[in-house]
N, C-alpha and C positions, 0 to 999 in steps of 0.2 A: 504494500500500500504506500502511495506517495505521501511525503510529509506535507502537511498543510502549513502554508505560510501566511502571515508571519508566525514565528515560533520563538520560544526562549530556550536557549541551551545553557545549562548550568554545569560547571565543572565541580562535581560533587566533592572532590578532595581539596578544593581551594575554598569552598564555601565555609564560613565560620558560624552560620546560623543566626546572624544578628537580627534578621527579620526586616531590615530596612526595605528590601525589594518587595516583600510581601505587603508591608504597610503602604508603599507608594504605588502599588499596581491598581490603576483605575478599574480595569475589568475584573479584578480579583481572581486571577488565574494562577496565582502562586500560593503554595502552602508550605508548611514546615513538615519535613519527613518525620516519621516515627522511628526511622533507622538512623544509624550513626556512620559518619565517614571515617577514614583512616586517622584523622586527627581527634576523633571523639566528639565531633559536633553533629547535631541534627542539622541537616542541610535543607536548603530551599529546593522545591521541586515544582515543575510545571504540570498543570492539570491536563495537558495534551490538546487543549482546544481553547479558543476564545481570545488569543493574543491579538491586539490591535496594532502592534508595532510602534507604540508611542515612545518606548525606550525609557519610561520613568523608572523602571526597575534598574536598568543599566546605570543611570546617572545617580541613583540612590546607593548603589553598591559600593562600599569602601574598599573592597578587595579586588585589585587589578586582575583581570582575566578570569574571574570566577563566574561571570555571567555575560551572555551575549544575546542580542536580539537579531534574529536572522529574518530579513525581509525578502530576499531573493537569493536563489542559488546561482553562483557564478562558476563558470567553467574555467578551469585552469588552462593556460596555454599548453598545447600539446596533449591534452587529455583525450582519451578515446582513440589514439592512434595505434 
């Protein structure tokens, strides 16, 4: 099944579970996991649908590279050859 865009990608092992992305998400499509990552934090997770691509979560996140909003898939040069 194709990925629906926009979407939120969270690096589970960089997320420290502060909840700022969750608090700042207007469509409320992020939640805190009941599981723990390798650092021992409950991490944010995407509910798999409903992202509007506003990037409020991205700008609220204090951890570089922990969260990304994907609006379109870009092909890498030379891919598929």
